[in-house]
Biopython code that builds the backbone (N, CA, C, O; Angstrom):
import numpy as np
from Bio.PDB.StructureBuilder import StructureBuilder

atoms = [
    (1, "MET", "N", (-4.506, -2.685, -11.126)),
    (1, "MET", "CA", (-3.766, -2.750, -9.883)),
    (1, "MET", "C", (-4.471, -3.722, -8.937)),
    (1, "MET", "O", (-5.664, -3.593, -8.665)),
    (2, "ILE", "N", (-3.721, -4.677, -8.454)),
    (2, "ILE", "CA", (-4.272, -5.629, -7.495)),
    (2, "ILE", "C", (-3.986, -5.090, -6.096)),
    (2, "ILE", "O", (-2.842, -4.793, -5.749)),
    (3, "GLU", "N", (-5.018, -4.973, -5.323)),
    (3, "GLU", "CA", (-4.900, -4.423, -3.980)),
    (3, "GLU", "C", (-5.108, -5.518, -2.946)),
    (3, "GLU", "O", (-5.873, -6.456, -3.167)),
    (4, "ASP", "N", (-4.430, -5.395, -1.829)),
    (4, "ASP", "CA", (-4.668, -6.267, -0.690)),
    (4, "ASP", "C", (-5.771, -5.598, 0.128)),
    (4, "ASP", "O", (-5.495, -4.818, 1.040)),
    (5, "LEU", "N", (-7.007, -5.907, -0.205)),
    (5, "LEU", "CA", (-8.145, -5.203, 0.371)),
    (5, "LEU", "C", (-8.256, -5.325, 1.890)),
    (5, "LEU", "O", (-8.581, -4.334, 2.544)),
    (6, "PRO", "N", (-8.001, -6.497, 2.482)),
    (6, "PRO", "CA", (-8.040, -6.535, 3.950)),
    (6, "PRO", "C", (-7.024, -5.583, 4.595)),
    (6, "PRO", "O", (-7.328, -4.955, 5.610)),
    (7, "ASP", "N", (-5.829, -5.471, 4.019)),
    (7, "ASP", "CA", (-4.841, -4.532, 4.548)),
    (7, "ASP", "C", (-5.294, -3.084, 4.356)),
    (7, "ASP", "O", (-5.121, -2.259, 5.253)),
    (8, "ARG", "N", (-5.870, -2.771, 3.197)),
    (8, "ARG", "CA", (-6.369, -1.413, 2.954)),
    (8, "ARG", "C", (-7.500, -1.085, 3.938)),
    (8, "ARG", "O", (-7.604, 0.049, 4.405)),
    (9, "TYR", "N", (-8.348, -2.080, 4.254)),
    (9, "TYR", "CA", (-9.434, -1.864, 5.208)),
    (9, "TYR", "C", (-8.865, -1.614, 6.607)),
    (9, "TYR", "O", (-9.347, -0.740, 7.328)),
    (10, "ASP", "N", (-7.848, -2.377, 6.986)),
    (10, "ASP", "CA", (-7.202, -2.156, 8.289)),
    (10, "ASP", "C", (-6.619, -0.747, 8.371)),
    (10, "ASP", "O", (-6.734, -0.088, 9.404)),
    (11, "GLU", "N", (-5.997, -0.286, 7.295)),
    (11, "GLU", "CA", (-5.459, 1.072, 7.256)),
    (11, "GLU", "C", (-6.581, 2.099, 7.390)),
    (11, "GLU", "O", (-6.435, 3.098, 8.093)),
    (12, "TYR", "N", (-7.698, 1.847, 6.715)),
    (12, "TYR", "CA", (-8.883, 2.718, 6.811)),
    (12, "TYR", "C", (-9.364, 2.790, 8.255)),
    (12, "TYR", "O", (-9.638, 3.878, 8.761)),
    (13, "LEU", "N", (-9.470, 1.640, 8.923)),
    (13, "LEU", "CA", (-9.920, 1.624, 10.312)),
    (13, "LEU", "C", (-8.954, 2.402, 11.207)),
    (13, "LEU", "O", (-9.385, 3.107, 12.119)),
    (14, "GLU", "N", (-7.659, 2.278, 10.952)),
    (14, "GLU", "CA", (-6.660, 3.029, 11.716)),
    (14, "GLU", "C", (-6.806, 4.527, 11.483)),
    (14, "GLU", "O", (-6.750, 5.313, 12.428)),
    (15, "ARG", "N", (-6.997, 4.931, 10.204)),
    (15, "ARG", "CA", (-7.193, 6.358, 9.898)),
    (15, "ARG", "C", (-8.447, 6.873, 10.584)),
    (15, "ARG", "O", (-8.448, 7.958, 11.165)),
    (16, "PHE", "N", (-9.519, 6.084, 10.512)),
    (16, "PHE", "CA", (-10.791, 6.495, 11.103)),
    (16, "PHE", "C", (-10.616, 6.701, 12.601)),
    (16, "PHE", "O", (-11.080, 7.702, 13.149)),
    (17, "GLU", "N", (-9.955, 5.767, 13.263)),
    (17, "GLU", "CA", (-9.764, 5.875, 14.715)),
    (17, "GLU", "C", (-8.877, 7.072, 15.065)),
    (17, "GLU", "O", (-9.117, 7.753, 16.062)),
    (18, "ARG", "N", (-7.870, 7.324, 14.261)),
    (18, "ARG", "CA", (-6.972, 8.453, 14.508)),
    (18, "ARG", "C", (-7.703, 9.787, 14.318)),
    (18, "ARG", "O", (-7.548, 10.702, 15.126)),
    (19, "GLU", "N", (-8.496, 9.893, 13.252)),
    (19, "GLU", "CA", (-9.161, 11.146, 12.914)),
    (19, "GLU", "C", (-10.489, 11.338, 13.654)),
    (19, "GLU", "O", (-10.855, 12.461, 14.003)),
    (20, "LEU", "N", (-11.208, 10.232, 13.891)),
    (20, "LEU", "CA", (-12.547, 10.292, 14.483)),
    (20, "LEU", "C", (-12.665, 9.220, 15.562)),
    (20, "LEU", "O", (-13.435, 8.270, 15.413)),
    (21, "PRO", "N", (-11.907, 9.367, 16.647)),
    (21, "PRO", "CA", (-11.850, 8.314, 17.662)),
    (21, "PRO", "C", (-13.205, 8.003, 18.278)),
    (21, "PRO", "O", (-14.042, 8.881, 18.485)),
    (22, "GLY", "N", (-13.387, 6.711, 18.564)),
    (22, "GLY", "CA", (-14.588, 6.257, 19.252)),
    (22, "GLY", "C", (-15.797, 6.044, 18.369)),
    (22, "GLY", "O", (-16.872, 5.718, 18.873)),
    (23, "THR", "N", (-15.656, 6.217, 17.068)),
    (23, "THR", "CA", (-16.781, 6.008, 16.155)),
    (23, "THR", "C", (-16.906, 4.516, 15.855)),
    (23, "THR", "O", (-15.937, 3.878, 15.444)),
    (24, "SER", "N", (-18.090, 3.970, 16.060)),
    (24, "SER", "CA", (-18.335, 2.549, 15.789)),
    (24, "SER", "C", (-18.698, 2.339, 14.325)),
    (24, "SER", "O", (-19.151, 3.261, 13.647)),
    (25, "ILE", "N", (-18.498, 1.132, 13.854)),
    (25, "ILE", "CA", (-18.895, 0.784, 12.491)),
    (25, "ILE", "C", (-20.400, 1.006, 12.365)),
    (25, "ILE", "O", (-21.183, 0.581, 13.214)),
    (26, "GLY", "N", (-20.778, 1.679, 11.290)),
    (26, "GLY", "CA", (-22.180, 2.001, 11.042)),
    (26, "GLY", "C", (-22.571, 3.384, 11.530)),
    (26, "GLY", "O", (-23.604, 3.911, 11.117)),
    (27, "GLU", "N", (-21.763, 3.988, 12.407)),
    (27, "GLU", "CA", (-22.041, 5.336, 12.894)),
    (27, "GLU", "C", (-21.544, 6.381, 11.902)),
    (27, "GLU", "O", (-20.688, 6.107, 11.060)),
    (28, "PHE", "N", (-22.100, 7.580, 12.021)),
    (28, "PHE", "CA", (-21.715, 8.688, 11.162)),
    (28, "PHE", "C", (-20.868, 9.684, 11.940)),
    (28, "PHE", "O", (-21.036, 9.856, 13.148)),
    (29, "ALA", "N", (-19.957, 10.336, 11.228)),
    (29, "ALA", "CA", (-19.114, 11.372, 11.809)),
    (29, "ALA", "C", (-18.785, 12.368, 10.698)),
    (29, "ALA", "O", (-18.978, 12.078, 9.518)),
    (30, "LYS", "N", (-18.290, 13.534, 11.083)),
    (30, "LYS", "CA", (-17.955, 14.558, 10.099)),
    (30, "LYS", "C", (-16.448, 14.577, 9.875)),
    (30, "LYS", "O", (-15.665, 14.654, 10.821)),
    (31, "PHE", "N", (-16.052, 14.504, 8.593)),
    (31, "PHE", "CA", (-14.650, 14.547, 8.192)),
    (31, "PHE", "C", (-14.532, 15.349, 6.907)),
    (31, "PHE", "O", (-15.300, 15.130, 5.970)),
    (32, "ALA", "N", (-13.594, 16.262, 6.850)),
    (32, "ALA", "CA", (-13.354, 17.093, 5.662)),
    (32, "ALA", "C", (-14.637, 17.782, 5.204)),
    (32, "ALA", "O", (-14.890, 17.919, 4.007)),
    (33, "GLY", "N", (-15.436, 18.210, 6.169)),
    (33, "GLY", "CA", (-16.676, 18.916, 5.852)),
    (33, "GLY", "C", (-17.794, 18.036, 5.345)),
    (33, "GLY", "O", (-18.815, 18.542, 4.879)),
    (34, "LYS", "N", (-17.624, 16.722, 5.426)),
    (34, "LYS", "CA", (-18.631, 15.783, 4.925)),
    (34, "LYS", "C", (-19.072, 14.856, 6.046)),
    (34, "LYS", "O", (-18.273, 14.475, 6.901)),
    (35, "LEU", "N", (-20.337, 14.500, 6.036)),
    (35, "LEU", "CA", (-20.849, 13.509, 6.967)),
    (35, "LEU", "C", (-20.588, 12.139, 6.350)),
    (35, "LEU", "O", (-21.107, 11.821, 5.280)),
    (36, "ILE", "N", (-19.778, 11.332, 7.033)),
    (36, "ILE", "CA", (-19.406, 10.034, 6.489)),
    (36, "ILE", "C", (-19.772, 8.927, 7.469)),
    (36, "ILE", "O", (-19.882, 9.153, 8.674)),
    (37, "LYS", "N", (-19.956, 7.750, 6.938)),
    (37, "LYS", "CA", (-20.300, 6.567, 7.727)),
    (37, "LYS", "C", (-19.057, 5.693, 7.859)),
    (37, "LYS", "O", (-18.313, 5.512, 6.896)),
    (38, "LYS", "N", (-18.838, 5.153, 9.051)),
    (38, "LYS", "CA", (-17.751, 4.190, 9.234)),
    (38, "LYS", "C", (-18.214, 2.872, 8.615)),
    (38, "LYS", "O", (-19.175, 2.258, 9.078)),
    (39, "LEU", "N", (-17.529, 2.455, 7.582)),
    (39, "LEU", "CA", (-17.961, 1.359, 6.725)),
    (39, "LEU", "C", (-17.549, -0.019, 7.234)),
    (39, "LEU", "O", (-16.525, -0.184, 7.896)),
    (40, "THR", "N", (-18.382, -0.997, 6.901)),
    (40, "THR", "CA", (-17.998, -2.392, 7.078)),
    (40, "THR", "C", (-17.041, -2.746, 5.939)),
    (40, "THR", "O", (-16.929, -1.989, 4.975)),
    (41, "PHE", "N", (-16.358, -3.874, 6.035)),
    (41, "PHE", "CA", (-15.469, -4.306, 4.958)),
    (41, "PHE", "C", (-16.242, -4.441, 3.647)),
    (41, "PHE", "O", (-15.738, -4.075, 2.585)),
    (42, "GLU", "N", (-17.456, -4.963, 3.722)),
    (42, "GLU", "CA", (-18.276, -5.154, 2.518)),
    (42, "GLU", "C", (-18.662, -3.827, 1.884)),
    (42, "GLU", "O", (-18.774, -3.744, 0.661)),
    (43, "GLU", "N", (-18.867, -2.796, 2.681)),
    (43, "GLU", "CA", (-19.190, -1.466, 2.149)),
    (43, "GLU", "C", (-17.924, -0.758, 1.663)),
    (43, "GLU", "O", (-17.955, -0.029, 0.672)),
    (44, "PHE", "N", (-16.826, -0.976, 2.360)),
    (44, "PHE", "CA", (-15.559, -0.335, 2.041)),
    (44, "PHE", "C", (-15.021, -0.772, 0.673)),
    (44, "PHE", "O", (-14.570, 0.058, -0.116)),
    (45, "THR", "N", (-15.072, -2.060, 0.405)),
    (45, "THR", "CA", (-14.423, -2.621, -0.785)),
    (45, "THR", "C", (-14.833, -1.943, -2.086)),
    (45, "THR", "O", (-13.952, -1.482, -2.811)),
    (46, "PRO", "N", (-16.133, -1.852, -2.430)),
    (46, "PRO", "CA", (-16.470, -1.213, -3.706)),
    (46, "PRO", "C", (-16.133, 0.279, -3.722)),
    (46, "PRO", "O", (-15.756, 0.816, -4.764)),
    (47, "GLN", "N", (-16.265, 0.950, -2.576)),
    (47, "GLN", "CA", (-15.933, 2.381, -2.531)),
    (47, "GLN", "C", (-14.440, 2.598, -2.729)),
    (47, "GLN", "O", (-14.029, 3.531, -3.418)),
    (48, "TYR", "N", (-13.630, 1.734, -2.124)),
    (48, "TYR", "CA", (-12.183, 1.858, -2.274)),
    (48, "TYR", "C", (-11.766, 1.587, -3.721)),
    (48, "TYR", "O", (-10.956, 2.325, -4.282)),
    (49, "LEU", "N", (-12.310, 0.547, -4.318)),
    (49, "LEU", "CA", (-11.957, 0.217, -5.699)),
    (49, "LEU", "C", (-12.373, 1.334, -6.652)),
    (49, "LEU", "O", (-11.652, 1.641, -7.602)),
    (50, "GLU", "N", (-13.533, 1.943, -6.404)),
    (50, "GLU", "CA", (-13.977, 3.071, -7.232)),
    (50, "GLU", "C", (-13.024, 4.257, -7.047)),
    (50, "GLU", "O", (-12.654, 4.914, -8.020)),
    (51, "TYR", "N", (-12.634, 4.527, -5.815)),
    (51, "TYR", "CA", (-11.708, 5.625, -5.541)),
    (51, "TYR", "C", (-10.393, 5.405, -6.293)),
    (51, "TYR", "O", (-9.883, 6.326, -6.932)),
    (52, "ILE", "N", (-9.848, 4.201, -6.220)),
    (52, "ILE", "CA", (-8.580, 3.900, -6.901)),
    (52, "ILE", "C", (-8.720, 4.110, -8.408)),
    (52, "ILE", "O", (-7.826, 4.667, -9.045)),
    (53, "GLU", "N", (-9.835, 3.668, -8.976)),
    (53, "GLU", "CA", (-10.048, 3.838, -10.417)),
    (53, "GLU", "C", (-10.113, 5.318, -10.795)),
    (53, "GLU", "O", (-9.506, 5.737, -11.780)),
    (54, "ILE", "N", (-10.848, 6.105, -10.013)),
    (54, "ILE", "CA", (-10.958, 7.540, -10.279)),
    (54, "ILE", "C", (-9.590, 8.200, -10.102)),
    (54, "ILE", "O", (-9.191, 9.029, -10.920)),
    (55, "TRP", "N", (-8.868, 7.834, -9.035)),
    (55, "TRP", "CA", (-7.558, 8.424, -8.775)),
    (55, "TRP", "C", (-6.593, 8.129, -9.922)),
    (55, "TRP", "O", (-5.857, 9.018, -10.350)),
    (56, "GLU", "N", (-6.587, 6.900, -10.420)),
    (56, "GLU", "CA", (-5.684, 6.543, -11.515)),
    (56, "GLU", "C", (-6.010, 7.340, -12.775)),
    (56, "GLU", "O", (-5.101, 7.798, -13.466)),
    (57, "ARG", "N", (-7.283, 7.509, -13.078)),
    (57, "ARG", "CA", (-7.672, 8.313, -14.250)),
    (57, "ARG", "C", (-7.262, 9.766, -14.069)),
    (57, "ARG", "O", (-6.773, 10.403, -15.001)),
    (58, "TYR", "N", (-7.466, 10.284, -12.862)),
    (58, "TYR", "CA", (-7.078, 11.661, -12.557)),
    (58, "TYR", "C", (-5.567, 11.840, -12.739)),
    (58, "TYR", "O", (-5.125, 12.782, -13.396)),
    (59, "ALA", "N", (-4.783, 10.935, -12.154)),
    (59, "ALA", "CA", (-3.321, 11.021, -12.244)),
    (59, "ALA", "C", (-2.860, 10.936, -13.699)),
    (59, "ALA", "O", (-1.962, 11.673, -14.106)),
    (60, "ASP", "N", (-3.463, 10.050, -14.479)),
    (60, "ASP", "CA", (-3.119, 9.940, -15.904)),
    (60, "ASP", "C", (-3.427, 11.236, -16.648)),
    (60, "ASP", "O", (-2.636, 11.684, -17.478)),
    (61, "SER", "N", (-4.579, 11.837, -16.346)),
    (61, "SER", "CA", (-4.967, 13.091, -16.997)),
    (61, "SER", "C", (-3.994, 14.205, -16.670)),
    (61, "SER", "O", (-3.588, 14.962, -17.552)),
    (62, "VAL", "N", (-3.620, 14.308, -15.406)),
    (62, "VAL", "CA", (-2.679, 15.346, -14.985)),
    (62, "VAL", "C", (-1.321, 15.125, -15.652)),
    (62, "VAL", "O", (-0.680, 16.074, -16.104)),
    (63, "GLU", "N", (-0.895, 13.869, -15.708)),
    (63, "GLU", "CA", (0.395, 13.554, -16.332)),
    (63, "GLU", "C", (0.409, 13.929, -17.812)),
    (63, "GLU", "O", (1.423, 14.395, -18.331)),
    (64, "ARG", "N", (-0.721, 13.722, -18.487)),
    (64, "ARG", "CA", (-0.816, 14.060, -19.906)),
    (64, "ARG", "C", (-0.993, 15.559, -20.120)),
    (64, "ARG", "O", (-0.827, 16.047, -21.238)),
    (65, "GLY", "N", (-1.327, 16.291, -19.065)),
    (65, "GLY", "CA", (-1.557, 17.724, -19.200)),
    (65, "GLY", "C", (-2.973, 18.052, -19.604)),
    (65, "GLY", "O", (-3.250, 19.173, -20.033)),
    (66, "ASP", "N", (-3.882, 17.094, -19.476)),
    (66, "ASP", "CA", (-5.282, 17.337, -19.814)),
    (66, "ASP", "C", (-5.896, 18.342, -18.842)),
    (66, "ASP", "O", (-5.426, 18.504, -17.715)),
    (67, "THR", "N", (-6.933, 19.000, -19.291)),
    (67, "THR", "CA", (-7.717, 19.855, -18.411)),
    (67, "THR", "C", (-8.578, 18.943, -17.547)),
    (67, "THR", "O", (-9.263, 18.059, -18.061)),
    (68, "VAL", "N", (-8.543, 19.155, -16.244)),
    (68, "VAL", "CA", (-9.311, 18.320, -15.324)),
    (68, "VAL", "C", (-10.596, 19.051, -14.983)),
    (68, "VAL", "O", (-10.582, 20.191, -14.518)),
    (69, "ASN", "N", (-11.697, 18.375, -15.223)),
    (69, "ASN", "CA", (-13.020, 18.914, -14.958)),
    (69, "ASN", "C", (-13.237, 19.048, -13.450)),
    (69, "ASN", "O", (-12.849, 18.163, -12.688)),
    (70, "ASP", "N", (-13.855, 20.152, -13.016)),
    (70, "ASP", "CA", (-14.156, 20.368, -11.599)),
    (70, "ASP", "C", (-15.034, 19.270, -11.027)),
    (70, "ASP", "O", (-14.924, 18.950, -9.843)),
    (71, "VAL", "N", (-15.902, 18.687, -11.840)),
    (71, "VAL", "CA", (-16.781, 17.617, -11.378)),
    (71, "VAL", "C", (-15.955, 16.394, -10.986)),
    (71, "VAL", "O", (-16.264, 15.725, -10.000)),
    (72, "VAL", "N", (-14.907, 16.101, -11.756)),
    (72, "VAL", "CA", (-14.038, 14.967, -11.447)),
    (72, "VAL", "C", (-13.330, 15.202, -10.118)),
    (72, "VAL", "O", (-13.248, 14.293, -9.291)),
    (73, "LEU", "N", (-12.822, 16.404, -9.907)),
    (73, "LEU", "CA", (-12.157, 16.715, -8.640)),
    (73, "LEU", "C", (-13.127, 16.637, -7.470)),
    (73, "LEU", "O", (-12.775, 16.138, -6.401)),
    (74, "LYS", "N", (-14.344, 17.126, -7.668)),
    (74, "LYS", "CA", (-15.347, 17.064, -6.604)),
    (74, "LYS", "C", (-15.643, 15.607, -6.252)),
    (74, "LYS", "O", (-15.702, 15.248, -5.076)),
    (75, "LEU", "N", (-15.825, 14.779, -7.259)),
    (75, "LEU", "CA", (-16.099, 13.358, -7.052)),
    (75, "LEU", "C", (-14.929, 12.692, -6.326)),
    (75, "LEU", "O", (-15.140, 11.919, -5.391)),
    (76, "LEU", "N", (-13.724, 12.982, -6.742)),
    (76, "LEU", "CA", (-12.538, 12.400, -6.110)),
    (76, "LEU", "C", (-12.425, 12.845, -4.653)),
    (76, "LEU", "O", (-12.098, 12.039, -3.781)),
    (77, "ARG", "N", (-12.691, 14.109, -4.388)),
    (77, "ARG", "CA", (-12.633, 14.613, -3.009)),
    (77, "ARG", "C", (-13.701, 13.959, -2.128)),
    (77, "ARG", "O", (-13.437, 13.629, -0.972)),
    (78, "GLU", "N", (-14.908, 13.772, -2.676)),
    (78, "GLU", "CA", (-15.969, 13.115, -1.911)),
    (78, "GLU", "C", (-15.593, 11.679, -1.582)),
    (78, "GLU", "O", (-15.784, 11.225, -0.453)),
    (79, "ARG", "N", (-15.058, 10.960, -2.570)),
    (79, "ARG", "CA", (-14.665, 9.570, -2.335)),
    (79, "ARG", "C", (-13.519, 9.496, -1.330)),
    (79, "ARG", "O", (-13.491, 8.599, -0.487)),
    (80, "ALA", "N", (-12.582, 10.426, -1.413)),
    (80, "ALA", "CA", (-11.483, 10.461, -0.460)),
    (80, "ALA", "C", (-12.007, 10.681, 0.951)),
    (80, "ALA", "O", (-11.569, 10.007, 1.883)),
    (81, "ALA", "N", (-12.933, 11.608, 1.120)),
    (81, "ALA", "CA", (-13.508, 11.866, 2.454)),
    (81, "ALA", "C", (-14.187, 10.627, 2.996)),
    (81, "ALA", "O", (-14.041, 10.316, 4.178)),
    (82, "ASN", "N", (-14.922, 9.916, 2.169)),
    (82, "ASN", "CA", (-15.606, 8.696, 2.616)),
    (82, "ASN", "C", (-14.637, 7.649, 3.130)),
    (82, "ASN", "O", (-14.988, 6.828, 3.978)),
    (83, "LEU", "N", (-13.419, 7.679, 2.615)),
    (83, "LEU", "CA", (-12.404, 6.701, 2.990)),
    (83, "LEU", "C", (-11.402, 7.266, 4.004)),
    (83, "LEU", "O", (-10.393, 6.634, 4.317)),
    (84, "VAL", "N", (-11.701, 8.473, 4.511)),
    (84, "VAL", "CA", (-10.846, 9.166, 5.478)),
    (84, "VAL", "C", (-9.432, 9.311, 4.913)),
    (84, "VAL", "O", (-8.438, 9.052, 5.591)),
    (85, "LEU", "N", (-9.379, 9.732, 3.653)),
    (85, "LEU", "CA", (-8.117, 10.005, 2.961)),
    (85, "LEU", "C", (-8.018, 11.495, 2.708)),
    (85, "LEU", "O", (-9.041, 12.169, 2.581)),
    (86, "GLU", "N", (-6.825, 12.013, 2.634)),
    (86, "GLU", "CA", (-6.621, 13.396, 2.280)),
    (86, "GLU", "C", (-7.004, 13.592, 0.813)),
    (86, "GLU", "O", (-6.514, 12.864, -0.051)),
    (87, "PRO", "N", (-7.859, 14.549, 0.524)),
    (87, "PRO", "CA", (-8.254, 14.778, -0.870)),
    (87, "PRO", "C", (-7.134, 15.414, -1.677)),
    (87, "PRO", "O", (-6.242, 16.043, -1.107)),
    (88, "PRO", "N", (-7.166, 15.259, -2.992)),
    (88, "PRO", "CA", (-6.158, 15.910, -3.836)),
    (88, "PRO", "C", (-6.356, 17.413, -3.785)),
    (88, "PRO", "O", (-7.466, 17.894, -3.561)),
    (89, "ALA", "N", (-5.295, 18.141, -3.989)),
    (89, "ALA", "CA", (-5.347, 19.616, -3.959)),
    (89, "ALA", "C", (-6.071, 20.156, -5.155)),
    (89, "ALA", "O", (-6.210, 21.371, -5.295)),
]
sb = StructureBuilder()
sb.init_structure("model")
sb.init_model(0)
sb.init_chain("A")
sb.init_seg("    ")
for serial, (resi, resn, name, xyz) in enumerate(atoms, 1):
    if name == "N":
        sb.init_residue(resn, " ", resi, " ")
    sb.init_atom(name, np.array(xyz, "f"), 0.0, 1.0, " ", f" {name:<3s}", serial, name[0])
structure = sb.get_structure()
């Protein structure tokens, strides 16, 4: 999947401001029970790409009816929190 990373970063900044207003880049705040850092574009990019890869594998596993390991869900939830995204149920 080819992503428009600058647009995804802008969306991240909008989510961050909506959920954790007034937090500057590089500062830490608490979201979804996790202490997260407001990322620069350079920090955001690899984390976002990793999240997308994990999410796609998770979605494929669920679609196939595979058993999903709790560790995978924990990892996905942590990555989602770092990106100020709603974690999977």
